[in-house]
C-alpha positions as CSV (number, residue, x, y, z in Angstrom):
1,M,20.4,-0.5,56.9
2,E,18.2,-1.0,59.7
3,T,16.3,2.3,59.4
4,L,15.6,1.1,55.5
5,E,14.5,-2.6,56.3
6,S,12.3,-0.9,58.9
7,E,10.6,0.9,56.2
8,L,10.5,-2.3,54.0
9,T,8.5,-3.9,56.5
10,C,4.8,-5.6,56.4
11,P,3.1,-3.8,59.8
12,I,1.2,-7.6,60.3
13,C,4.2,-10.0,59.6
14,L,6.7,-7.8,60.7
15,E,8.9,-9.1,57.1
16,L,9.8,-7.7,54.5
17,F,7.1,-6.9,52.0
18,E,6.2,-9.8,50.1
19,D,4.1,-9.1,47.2
20,P,3.2,-5.7,48.3
21,L,-0.6,-4.0,47.8
22,L,-0.7,-0.4,47.6
23,L,-3.6,0.5,49.4
24,P,-5.8,3.8,48.7
25,C,-4.1,5.3,51.8
26,A,-0.7,5.2,50.3
27,H,0.1,2.5,52.9
28,S,1.3,-1.0,51.7
29,L,0.2,-4.5,52.8
30,C,1.3,-7.8,51.6
31,F,-0.8,-9.9,49.7
32,N,-0.9,-12.8,51.8
33,C,-1.3,-10.3,55.5
34,A,-4.3,-8.7,53.6
35,H,-5.8,-12.1,52.5
36,R,-5.2,-13.0,56.1
37,I,-7.4,-9.9,57.3
38,L,-10.2,-11.0,55.1
39,V,-9.7,-14.4,56.5
40,S,-10.1,-13.5,59.9
41,H,-13.3,-11.1,59.1
42,C,-15.6,-14.5,57.1
43,S,-17.6,-17.1,59.0
44,T,-19.0,-20.1,57.9
45,S,-22.5,-18.1,56.9
46,K,-20.1,-15.1,55.2
47,P,-17.8,-16.9,52.4
48,L,-14.6,-14.6,51.9
49,E,-15.8,-13.8,48.6
50,S,-18.5,-11.7,50.2
51,I,-15.8,-9.5,52.3
52,S,-15.9,-6.0,50.7
53,A,-14.1,-3.5,53.0
54,F,-11.5,-3.9,55.5
55,Q,-9.5,-1.5,57.2
56,C,-5.9,-0.5,56.9
57,P,-3.8,-1.5,60.0
58,T,-1.5,1.4,59.9
59,C,-4.2,4.2,59.4
60,R,-7.7,2.2,60.1
61,Y,-8.4,4.1,56.5
62,V,-11.8,1.6,55.3
63,I,-10.6,-0.2,51.9
64,T,-13.1,-0.7,49.8
65,L,-12.8,-3.8,47.4
66,N,-14.7,-4.6,44.3
67,H,-15.9,-7.4,42.5
68,R,-12.2,-8.7,41.5
69,G,-11.2,-8.6,45.8
70,L,-7.4,-7.8,46.5
71,E,-6.7,-8.3,43.2
72,G,-8.4,-5.1,42.1
73,L,-5.9,-3.1,44.4
74,K,-2.6,-2.2,42.5
75,R,0.8,-3.7,43.6
76,N,3.3,-1.5,44.4
77,V,5.7,-2.3,42.2
78,T,7.9,0.5,43.1
79,L,8.2,-0.5,46.9
80,Q,8.8,-4.6,45.2
81,N,11.9,-3.0,43.3
82,I,13.0,-1.6,46.1
83,I,12.8,-4.6,48.2
84,D,14.0,-6.4,45.8
85,R,17.4,-4.8,45.6
86,F,17.5,-5.1,49.2
87,Q,17.9,-8.6,49.0
88,K,20.2,-8.7,46.7
89,R,22.6,-7.7,48.9
90,P,26.4,-9.5,48.7
91,Y,26.3,-11.3,52.3
92,T,23.9,-14.0,53.2
93,F,23.5,-14.9,56.6
94,C,22.6,-17.6,58.8
95,E,19.6,-18.2,61.1
96,Q,21.1,-17.8,64.1
97,D,21.5,-15.0,66.7
98,P,23.2,-13.3,66.1
99,P,23.5,-14.2,62.3
100,R,26.9,-15.2,61.1
101,E,28.1,-15.0,57.4
102,A,26.7,-18.2,55.6
103,V,29.5,-20.2,53.7
104,K,26.9,-22.9,52.4
105,T,23.5,-22.7,51.5
106,C,21.6,-26.3,51.4
107,V,18.9,-27.0,48.4
108,T,17.6,-29.5,50.4
109,C,16.6,-28.0,53.4
110,E,16.2,-24.4,51.9
111,V,18.4,-22.6,54.6
112,S,22.0,-21.5,54.5
113,Y,24.5,-21.9,57.2
114,C,27.5,-20.9,58.7
115,D,30.5,-22.9,59.1
116,R,29.8,-23.9,62.8
117,C,25.8,-24.1,61.7
118,L,27.0,-26.4,58.6
119,R,29.5,-29.0,60.6
120,A,26.3,-29.1,63.5
121,T,23.5,-29.8,61.1
122,H,25.1,-31.8,58.6
123,P,27.3,-34.7,60.1
124,N,29.2,-36.6,57.3
125,K,26.6,-38.9,57.6
126,K,23.2,-40.6,55.9
127,P,20.9,-39.2,55.3
128,F,22.5,-36.0,55.2
129,T,25.2,-36.9,52.3
130,S,22.6,-36.9,50.2
131,H,21.7,-32.8,50.6
132,R,22.9,-30.9,48.0
133,L,25.4,-27.8,49.3
134,V,25.7,-25.0,47.2
135,E,27.6,-21.4,47.5
136,P,25.5,-19.3,49.7
137,V,22.3,-17.6,48.2
138,P,19.4,-15.7,49.5
139,D,16.7,-17.9,50.4
140,T,14.0,-16.2,48.0
141,H,16.3,-18.2,45.6
142,I,16.1,-21.7,47.2
143,R,12.2,-21.4,48.6
144,G,9.3,-22.1,46.1
145,L,6.3,-19.6,45.8
146,T,3.8,-20.3,48.6
147,C,0.2,-20.0,47.7
148,L,-1.9,-17.3,48.2
149,E,-4.4,-18.7,49.6
150,H,-2.8,-21.8,51.5
151,E,0.6,-20.4,53.4
152,N,1.9,-23.6,54.0
153,E,1.3,-24.9,50.5
154,K,3.5,-24.5,47.6
155,V,2.3,-23.4,44.0
156,N,2.1,-26.5,41.8
157,M,0.0,-25.5,38.7
158,Y,-1.2,-22.4,37.0
159,C,-5.0,-21.7,36.8
160,L,-6.0,-20.0,33.1
161,V,-9.4,-18.4,34.2
162,D,-7.8,-16.3,37.0
163,D,-4.2,-16.0,35.4
164,Q,-2.5,-16.7,38.5
165,L,-0.2,-19.5,40.1
166,I,-2.3,-21.5,42.5
167,C,-2.0,-24.8,44.5
168,A,-3.4,-28.5,44.7
169,L,-6.2,-27.2,47.4
170,C,-7.1,-24.3,45.3
171,K,-8.0,-26.8,42.6
172,L,-9.6,-29.2,45.3
173,V,-11.6,-27.2,47.5
174,G,-10.8,-23.7,46.7
175,R,-12.3,-21.3,44.3
176,H,-10.4,-22.4,41.1
177,R,-11.9,-25.7,41.6
178,E,-14.2,-25.2,38.6
179,H,-11.4,-23.4,36.7
180,Q,-9.3,-24.8,33.8
181,V,-5.5,-25.3,34.9
182,S,-2.4,-26.3,33.4
183,S,1.0,-27.7,34.9
184,L,3.6,-25.4,35.4
185,T,5.6,-27.0,33.1
186,E,3.0,-26.2,29.8
187,R,2.2,-23.1,31.1
188,F,5.8,-22.2,31.6
189,D,6.9,-24.1,28.3
190,K,4.0,-21.6,26.3
191,L,4.9,-18.4,28.2
192,K,8.6,-19.0,27.6
193,Q,7.8,-20.1,23.6
194,T,5.6,-16.6,23.6
195,L,7.9,-14.5,25.2
196,E,10.9,-15.6,22.7
197,N,9.1,-15.7,19.5
198,N,7.7,-11.9,20.9
199,L,11.4,-10.9,21.8
200,T,12.1,-12.5,18.5
201,N,10.0,-10.3,16.6
202,L,10.7,-7.0,19.0
203,V,14.5,-7.6,18.7
204,K,13.4,-8.0,14.2
205,R,11.5,-4.8,14.7
206,N,14.2,-2.9,16.3
207,S,16.6,-4.0,13.6
208,E,14.1,-3.0,11.1
209,L,13.9,0.5,12.7
210,E,17.6,0.6,13.3
211,N,18.2,-0.2,9.6
212,Q,15.4,2.9,8.9
213,M,17.1,4.9,11.1
214,A,20.3,4.5,8.6
215,K,18.8,5.1,6.0
216,L,17.0,8.4,7.4
217,I,20.2,9.2,8.7
218,Q,21.6,8.8,5.4
219,I,18.7,10.8,3.4
220,C,19.7,13.3,5.8
221,Q,23.5,13.8,5.2
222,Q,22.2,13.4,1.3
223,V,20.1,16.4,1.8
224,E,22.7,18.4,3.2
225,V,24.8,17.6,0.5
226,N,22.5,18.2,-2.2
227,T,21.4,21.5,-0.3
228,A,25.5,22.4,-0.5
229,M,25.2,21.7,-4.5
230,H,22.0,23.5,-4.8
231,E,22.8,26.8,-3.1
232,A,26.8,26.6,-5.0
233,K,24.4,26.3,-8.2
234,L,22.6,28.7,-7.9
235,V,25.5,31.4,-7.0
236,E,27.0,30.2,-9.9
237,E,23.8,30.7,-12.0
238,C,22.7,34.0,-10.7
239,D,26.4,35.2,-11.0
240,E,25.8,33.8,-14.9
241,L,23.1,35.6,-15.1
242,V,24.6,38.8,-13.6
243,E,27.5,38.4,-15.8
244,I,25.6,38.1,-18.8
245,I,24.0,41.7,-17.7
246,R,27.0,43.1,-17.4
247,Q,28.1,42.3,-21.0
248,R,24.9,42.9,-22.6
249,K,25.2,46.5,-20.3
250,Q,28.5,47.4,-21.8
251,V,27.4,46.1,-25.7
252,I,24.6,48.2,-25.6
253,A,26.4,51.4,-24.1
254,V,28.6,50.9,-26.9
255,K,25.9,50.4,-29.8
256,I,24.5,54.0,-28.1
257,K,27.5,55.6,-28.0
258,E,28.1,54.7,-31.4
259,S,24.8,55.4,-32.6
260,K,24.8,59.2,-31.2
261,V,28.0,59.5,-33.0
262,M,26.8,58.3,-36.0
263,K,23.5,60.6,-35.9
264,L,25.8,63.6,-34.6
265,R,27.3,63.4,-38.0
266,K,24.7,63.5,-40.0
267,L,23.1,66.0,-38.6
268,A,26.3,68.3,-38.5
269,Q,26.3,67.5,-42.4
270,Q,22.6,68.7,-43.0
271,I,23.5,72.0,-40.5
272,A,26.4,72.4,-42.5
273,N,23.7,72.2,-46.0
274,C,21.0,74.6,-44.3
275,R,23.7,77.2,-43.5
276,Q,25.1,77.0,-47.1
277,C,21.6,77.7,-48.6
278,L,21.1,79.9,-46.6
279,E,23.9,82.2,-47.4
280,R,23.4,81.6,-51.0
281,S,19.4,82.6,-50.4
282,S,20.8,85.6,-48.3
283,A,22.9,87.0,-51.2
284,L,20.0,86.3,-53.8
285,I,17.8,88.2,-51.7
286,T,20.3,91.4,-51.1
287,Q,20.3,91.6,-54.9
288,A,16.6,91.2,-55.8
289,E,16.3,94.1,-52.5
290,Q,18.9,96.2,-55.1
291,S,17.4,96.2,-58.3
292,L,13.9,96.7,-56.8
293,K,15.5,100.0,-55.9
294,E,16.2,100.8,-59.2
295,N,14.1,103.4,-60.9
296,D,15.0,103.8,-64.0
297,H,13.3,101.5,-66.4
298,A,15.9,100.7,-68.6
299,R,18.4,100.1,-66.1
300,F,16.1,97.9,-64.2
301,L,15.5,95.8,-66.7
302,Q,19.2,95.5,-67.8
303,T,19.9,94.0,-64.5
304,A,16.5,92.3,-62.9
305,R,16.3,90.3,-65.8
306,N,18.8,87.8,-64.7
307,V,18.2,88.2,-60.9
308,A,14.1,87.4,-61.3
309,E,14.8,84.6,-62.8
310,R,17.4,83.2,-60.2
311,V,14.3,84.0,-57.2
312,A,12.4,81.9,-59.5
313,M,14.3,79.4,-59.9
314,A,15.2,79.4,-55.7
315,T,11.5,79.8,-55.2
316,A,10.4,76.6,-57.3
317,S,13.6,74.6,-55.7
318,S,12.3,73.9,-52.0
319,Q,14.7,71.4,-52.4
320,V,17.7,74.1,-52.7
321,L,16.2,76.4,-50.1
322,I,15.1,74.0,-47.4
323,P,17.0,70.5,-47.3
324,D,15.3,67.6,-46.1
325,V,15.1,66.9,-42.6
326,N,15.6,63.1,-41.0
327,L,13.5,63.4,-37.8
328,N,14.6,60.0,-37.1
329,E,17.8,61.0,-36.5
330,A,16.8,62.5,-33.7
331,F,17.2,59.1,-31.4
332,D,13.6,59.2,-30.1
333,N,12.7,56.4,-31.8
334,F,15.3,54.5,-29.7
335,A,13.7,52.4,-26.3
336,L,15.4,50.1,-23.7
337,D,12.6,47.7,-22.5
338,F,13.5,44.8,-20.6
339,S,9.9,44.3,-19.1
340,R,9.7,40.8,-20.7
341,E,12.8,39.8,-19.2
342,K,12.4,41.5,-16.1
343,K,9.3,38.8,-15.7
344,I,11.2,36.3,-16.6
345,L,13.9,37.0,-14.0
346,E,10.9,37.6,-11.2
347,G,10.1,34.2,-11.9
348,L,13.3,32.5,-11.7
349,D,13.3,30.0,-8.9
350,Y,15.0,26.2,-9.0
351,L,12.9,23.7,-11.1
352,T,11.2,20.7,-9.2
353,A,10.1,17.4,-10.1
354,P,6.4,17.5,-11.4
355,N,3.8,16.6,-9.0
356,P,2.8,12.9,-9.2
357,P,0.0,12.5,-12.3
358,S,-3.2,10.8,-11.2
359,I,-4.9,7.7,-13.4
360,R,-8.3,8.1,-14.3
361,D,-9.5,4.8,-14.1
362,E,-13.0,5.7,-15.1
363,L,-11.4,6.6,-18.3
364,C,-9.4,3.6,-18.8
365,T,-11.0,1.0,-21.4
366,A,-10.3,-2.2,-22.2
367,S,-10.4,-5.4,-24.7
368,H,-9.2,-8.7,-24.4
369,D,-5.7,-8.4,-25.0
370,T,-5.4,-4.5,-24.9
371,I,-5.9,-1.7,-21.7
372,T,-5.6,2.1,-22.5
373,V,-4.5,3.8,-19.7
374,H,-5.3,7.6,-19.2
375,W,-4.2,10.0,-16.8
376,T,-3.9,13.7,-16.0
377,S,-1.5,15.7,-14.0
378,E,-1.6,19.1,-12.6
379,D,1.9,20.1,-13.8
380,E,1.6,19.2,-17.6
381,F,3.6,22.4,-18.7
382,S,6.6,21.5,-16.6
383,V,6.5,17.7,-17.5
384,T,8.7,16.6,-20.7
385,S,7.3,12.8,-20.9
386,Y,6.2,10.5,-19.2
387,E,6.7,6.7,-18.4
388,L,4.5,3.9,-18.2
389,Q,5.3,0.7,-16.0
390,Y,3.2,-2.0,-16.0
391,T,3.1,-6.1,-14.7
392,I,0.7,-8.5,-13.7
393,Y,-1.1,-8.1,-10.6
394,T,-0.6,-11.0,-8.1
395,G,-2.5,-10.1,-5.8
396,Q,0.3,-8.3,-3.8
397,T,-0.4,-5.8,-1.4
398,N,2.6,-3.9,-0.6
399,F,3.3,-1.8,-3.6
400,I,6.5,-0.5,-2.4
401,S,8.0,-4.1,-2.3
402,L,6.4,-4.7,-5.7
403,Y,7.5,-1.5,-7.3
404,N,11.0,-2.0,-6.0
405,S,11.6,-5.9,-7.7
406,A,12.1,-4.2,-10.9
407,D,12.6,-7.7,-13.1
408,S,9.0,-8.4,-13.6
409,W,8.4,-4.7,-14.7
410,M,7.7,-3.6,-18.4
411,I,8.4,0.2,-19.3
412,V,7.3,1.9,-21.9
413,P,9.4,5.3,-22.0
414,N,8.9,9.0,-23.8
415,I,5.0,9.1,-23.6
416,K,4.6,12.7,-25.0
417,Q,0.9,12.5,-24.6
418,N,-1.6,11.9,-21.3
419,H,-2.7,8.3,-22.3
420,Y,-1.5,5.3,-24.1
421,T,-3.0,2.3,-25.6
422,V,-0.7,-1.2,-24.3
423,H,-0.8,-3.7,-26.9
424,G,-0.4,-8.0,-26.3
425,L,-2.4,-8.4,-22.9
426,Q,-3.0,-12.1,-21.5
427,S,-6.7,-11.9,-21.6
428,G,-8.7,-11.8,-18.6
429,T,-5.7,-11.2,-16.3
430,R,-5.6,-8.1,-13.8
431,Y,-2.7,-5.4,-14.3
432,I,-0.9,-3.2,-12.0
433,F,0.1,0.4,-13.6
434,F,2.3,3.3,-12.6
435,V,2.5,6.3,-14.7
436,K,6.2,8.5,-14.2
437,A,5.9,12.3,-14.6
438,I,9.4,13.5,-15.7
439,N,11.5,16.9,-16.2
440,Q,15.1,17.7,-15.4
441,A,14.7,17.8,-11.7
442,G,13.7,13.9,-11.2
443,S,10.6,12.3,-11.4
444,R,7.6,11.1,-9.2
445,N,5.4,7.8,-9.7
446,S,1.0,8.2,-9.5
447,E,-0.7,5.7,-7.0
448,P,-0.9,2.2,-8.9
449,A,-4.4,1.5,-10.3
450,R,-5.6,-1.9,-11.3
451,L,-7.0,-2.7,-14.3
452,K,-8.0,-5.9,-16.0
453,T,-8.3,-7.5,-19.6
454,N,-11.7,-8.5,-20.6
455,S,-12.4,-12.4,-21.1
456,Q,-11.1,-14.0,-24.7
457,P,-13.7,-14.0,-26.8
458,F,-15.1,-17.1,-28.0
459,K,-18.1,-18.6,-29.9
460,L,-19.5,-22.2,-30.9
461,D,-17.1,-24.1,-32.9
462,P,-19.2,-25.4,-36.1
463,K,-16.9,-28.5,-36.5
464,T,-17.4,-29.6,-32.8
465,A,-21.6,-29.5,-32.8
466,H,-23.5,-32.5,-32.5
467,K,-25.8,-33.6,-35.8
468,K,-28.8,-32.7,-33.7
469,L,-27.7,-29.0,-32.9
470,R,-28.1,-26.1,-35.2
471,L,-25.9,-22.9,-34.4
472,S,-27.2,-19.8,-35.1
473,N,-26.8,-15.8,-34.8
474,D,-22.8,-15.9,-36.0
475,C,-22.6,-19.4,-34.2
476,L,-23.6,-17.6,-30.6
477,T,-26.7,-19.7,-30.4
478,M,-27.4,-23.2,-30.0
479,E,-30.3,-25.1,-30.6
480,K,-31.6,-28.5,-30.2
481,D,-32.9,-29.5,-33.6
482,E,-34.7,-33.1,-34.0
483,S,-33.9,-33.2,-37.7
484,S,-30.9,-34.8,-38.7
485,L,-28.6,-33.0,-40.7
486,K,-26.0,-34.6,-43.4
487,K,-22.9,-33.4,-40.9
488,S,-19.6,-35.3,-41.7
489,H,-18.2,-36.8,-38.9
490,T,-15.1,-35.7,-37.3
491,P,-12.9,-36.3,-34.0
492,E,-14.1,-33.3,-32.6
493,R,-18.0,-33.4,-33.2
494,F,-20.0,-34.8,-30.3
495,S,-21.8,-37.7,-31.3
496,G,-23.7,-40.7,-29.4
497,T,-27.3,-40.5,-27.8
498,G,-27.8,-38.3,-25.6
499,S,-24.5,-36.3,-26.2
500,Y,-26.1,-32.9,-27.7
501,G,-23.0,-30.5,-26.9
502,A,-20.7,-28.4,-28.7
503,A,-17.4,-26.5,-27.5
504,G,-15.8,-23.0,-27.9
505,N,-13.5,-22.4,-30.8
506,V,-10.6,-21.5,-28.0
507,F,-8.5,-23.3,-25.6
508,I,-7.6,-21.3,-22.5
509,D,-4.4,-21.9,-20.7
510,S,-4.5,-18.7,-18.4
511,G,-5.9,-15.9,-16.9
512,C,-9.4,-15.2,-15.5
513,H,-12.1,-15.3,-18.1
514,Y,-15.9,-14.7,-17.5
515,W,-18.8,-15.3,-19.6
516,E,-22.9,-16.0,-20.0
517,V,-25.3,-17.8,-21.0
518,L,-28.8,-17.0,-21.7
519,L,-30.5,-19.9,-21.3
520,G,-34.0,-19.2,-21.9
521,A,-36.9,-21.3,-21.5
522,S,-34.6,-24.5,-21.3
523,T,-34.7,-26.7,-18.7
524,W,-32.2,-29.6,-19.4
525,Y,-28.9,-28.6,-19.9
526,A,-25.0,-29.2,-19.0
527,I,-22.4,-25.9,-19.3
528,G,-18.4,-26.2,-18.2
529,V,-15.1,-26.5,-19.3
530,A,-13.3,-29.6,-20.4
531,Y,-10.1,-30.9,-21.4
532,K,-9.3,-31.6,-25.3
533,S,-8.8,-35.1,-24.8
534,A,-12.7,-35.4,-22.8
535,P,-14.8,-38.1,-24.6
536,K,-17.4,-36.7,-26.8
537,N,-19.7,-39.3,-26.6
538,E,-21.0,-39.2,-23.3
539,W,-22.4,-36.5,-21.0
540,S,-19.9,-33.8,-19.8
541,G,-19.0,-34.7,-16.4
542,K,-19.1,-38.2,-16.6
543,N,-15.4,-38.3,-17.2
544,S,-12.1,-36.7,-15.3
545,S,-11.3,-34.3,-18.0
546,S,-15.0,-32.4,-17.5
547,W,-16.3,-30.2,-14.9
548,V,-20.2,-29.0,-15.8
549,F,-22.8,-27.3,-14.2
550,S,-26.2,-28.9,-15.0
551,R,-29.9,-28.6,-14.8
552,C,-32.0,-31.9,-15.3
553,N,-35.7,-30.6,-14.9
554,N,-36.2,-29.2,-11.8
555,N,-33.0,-30.4,-9.9
556,F,-29.1,-28.3,-10.3
557,M,-26.3,-30.4,-9.8
558,V,-22.7,-30.2,-10.9
559,R,-20.8,-33.2,-12.4
560,H,-17.5,-34.3,-12.5
561,D,-15.6,-37.7,-12.9
562,G,-19.1,-39.5,-12.8
563,K,-19.8,-38.0,-9.5
564,E,-22.7,-35.6,-8.8
565,M,-23.9,-32.9,-6.4
566,L,-27.1,-31.3,-5.8
567,V,-26.4,-27.3,-5.5
568,E,-29.1,-24.6,-5.1
569,A,-30.3,-22.5,-7.7
570,S,-33.0,-20.5,-8.6
571,L,-35.8,-22.6,-10.9
572,Q,-35.9,-19.0,-12.7
573,L,-32.6,-18.8,-13.2
574,R,-32.0,-17.4,-17.0
575,R,-29.0,-16.0,-17.0
576,L,-25.8,-18.3,-15.6
577,G,-22.5,-16.3,-15.0
578,V,-19.2,-18.6,-15.9
579,L,-16.2,-17.7,-14.3
580,L,-12.8,-20.0,-14.9
581,D,-9.8,-18.7,-13.2
582,Y,-7.1,-20.1,-14.7
583,D,-4.6,-19.4,-12.7
584,N,-5.7,-19.7,-9.4
585,N,-7.4,-23.4,-10.2
586,S,-11.1,-22.8,-9.9
587,L,-14.5,-22.6,-11.9
588,S,-16.9,-20.9,-10.6
589,F,-21.2,-20.2,-11.5
590,Y,-23.2,-17.3,-10.8
591,D,-27.0,-16.7,-10.7
592,A,-26.0,-13.4,-12.8
593,M,-29.3,-12.1,-12.6
594,N,-29.5,-11.9,-9.2
595,S,-25.9,-11.6,-8.1
596,Q,-25.5,-14.9,-6.2
597,H,-23.1,-17.7,-6.3
598,I,-23.9,-21.0,-7.0
599,H,-20.8,-23.0,-7.1
600,T,-16.8,-23.3,-7.1
601,F,-15.0,-26.4,-8.2
602,E,-11.0,-26.3,-6.9
603,I,-9.1,-27.8,-10.0
604,S,-5.4,-28.4,-10.4
605,F,-5.5,-27.5,-14.5
606,L,-2.9,-29.8,-16.3
607,L,-3.8,-29.1,-19.9
608,P,-5.6,-25.9,-21.9
609,V,-9.5,-26.4,-21.4
610,V,-12.6,-25.3,-23.8
611,P,-15.6,-24.4,-22.9
612,T,-18.2,-27.1,-23.5
613,F,-21.9,-26.7,-23.9
614,M,-25.0,-29.1,-23.4
615,I,-28.4,-28.8,-24.4
616,W,-31.2,-31.3,-24.2
617,N,-34.1,-29.0,-25.2
618,K,-35.0,-25.5,-26.2
619,S,-31.5,-23.3,-27.3
620,V,-29.4,-21.3,-25.5
621,M,-26.9,-18.1,-26.5
622,I,-23.3,-17.7,-25.7
623,L,-22.1,-13.8,-24.2
624,S,-18.3,-14.3,-24.2
625,G,-15.6,-11.7,-23.8
626,L,-17.1,-9.7,-21.3
627,P,-15.2,-7.9,-18.1
628,V,-15.4,-9.7,-14.7
629,P,-18.4,-8.6,-13.1
630,D,-17.8,-6.5,-9.2
631,F,-20.2,-9.2,-7.7
632,V,-18.4,-12.0,-9.2
633,D,-14.5,-10.2,-8.4
634,G,-15.4,-9.9,-4.5
635,V,-16.6,-13.6,-4.5
636,A,-14.1,-14.8,-6.0
637,S,-11.3,-12.8,-3.9
638,D,-13.5,-14.1,-0.9
639,F,-13.5,-18.0,-1.8
640,Q,-9.6,-17.3,-2.3
641,E,-8.8,-15.8,0.5
642,Q,-10.8,-18.7,2.7
643,Q,-8.8,-21.2,1.1
644,Q,-5.5,-19.6,2.1
645,Q,-6.8,-19.1,5.6
646,M,-7.9,-22.9,5.7
647,G,-4.3,-23.8,4.3
648,L,-6.3,-26.4,2.0
649,C,-4.4,-27.8,-0.4
650,R,-5.5,-28.2,-4.0
651,Q,-6.3,-31.9,-5.3
652,E,-8.0,-32.7,-8.7
653,S,-11.2,-32.9,-7.7
654,P,-11.4,-32.0,-3.7
655,Y,-15.6,-31.6,-3.6
656,L,-16.3,-35.2,-4.2
657,T,-17.3,-35.5,-0.9
658,G,-20.4,-36.0,-0.9
659,M,-21.4,-36.5,-4.0
660,K,-22.9,-39.4,-5.8
661,T,-22.1,-41.6,-8.9
662,C,-23.7,-41.1,-11.4
663,H,-26.0,-43.4,-13.5
């Protein structure tokens, strides 16, 4: 033990290493001892920070320091761990020589005492009666940490710049005097909270990993089970195929034998017929030859007449002399051709689920209430059917968890084509689609596709148009017309001096809708949305039920609830884009030609709104039912993300700060 202790002793202070540094020469040195070496080399004209080298006290090797000084040297963590374990020996001794086993430790004195030393140093009288005595503990547990730069000072604060413990002198006169510091309690609480949070997250992560590993193990087990099942099924199916081939072999062999017997029987009958005919012909030939030998004319005529008739008849009748021979009876028109079946057998394989189909975004089309989805599949011939799944896209990026929330999904099963049109969708709404390819072996999903319906199309409602406005172009164009027309007054109609307005013919209570207004040469207008209850006898935006973007000659402004605020826009603004995102409580205006955002209202919509339009000169034309442009999508998404990060609470009119009252 003494040998081990000597190995753990610093060559400078001759004590156990404390916060040992690992020198490049492989020797170690206490941090405080190294600091004292540097201090011994400095002078009044040479500050401590300027010393860039010192010698190892053991081997005299020159240690070069970087700009961090001693902090740039590595800690000998292994040596420190050995010392910590060495200091955790079960016995604590007093400081007498020779030391005796301690019986108590005085927390006040920070010293451990044996029984004799305790009686001598802590008599039962004041002030020693107030000292706190505990069971023996190692000195390192009761003595506070001392400052690295000021040996007799205990650390009592924390330097946030250098991230280290310091004492009061370090802050007053040391190199930390200009640094930001905090109390030990504050730093302790903060670091402890951070560690607890990170530990909680780590424990949670470990739990998730354990769950994931359990699932993977379960999948491995399922793979084993499924593999065994498929192997058994393979043997069963192949045995059935072999049995079918064996049975067919027997059946075909029997058919061949039966055909052979039948054909041989027929051929034997034909041979017998031929032999009978041959015998008759041979007898007739013999008679004819005998008749030809007769030289007596009278006798020849008497005997040959009958023979000649029979020979003539036999010669004329080839069927009698030569019976028909059926060549098909030779069995050479019979063939065993199993080439097709061989190819089928050679192509035997286990059926797998089809590859995931791919949704073709560039082929998909949409209207205000329909979306036609197109997709392609590499395994089209192995696909039995397709299944289309879709739901409203809420901005969730974790598609796996979104897909698992099956309650919100609409499913269209048993699709036989590579496209499908979904009807009855919300206008101006984003949807997320999956396509599933299915066969007997299983199914696989496509990557998700985000598609959106177009905005709700609308026209100007003639019943709402001011008497001095003329609607044309199928109620898509409105023009200031000073010649008053005879129009009946209705509660829906804009009225009053200066309220030259008209409203759209739809009320919107959901979705994301985009329309554009061609402003032409008009320099005085107000465009926005309003509740049905908004007054019709005053300018839009002068009440709490309407929100508008307005131009008054060379001034652009937004207006609501009688307050207006100037905004920047080009005097050449000719095409105004309006984005109403009802679900996300916003109304935005854009310079559509230059793809520039002008202003966004945040509105907590309480009722359906209607598009409203006011002009005081020239004319404007409305383009509705448009898809949301990409540049508008980007600006709107950035705006929503910014608002979520800022944690703003939505109010009815949070943009009113800095706005002035309309007059």
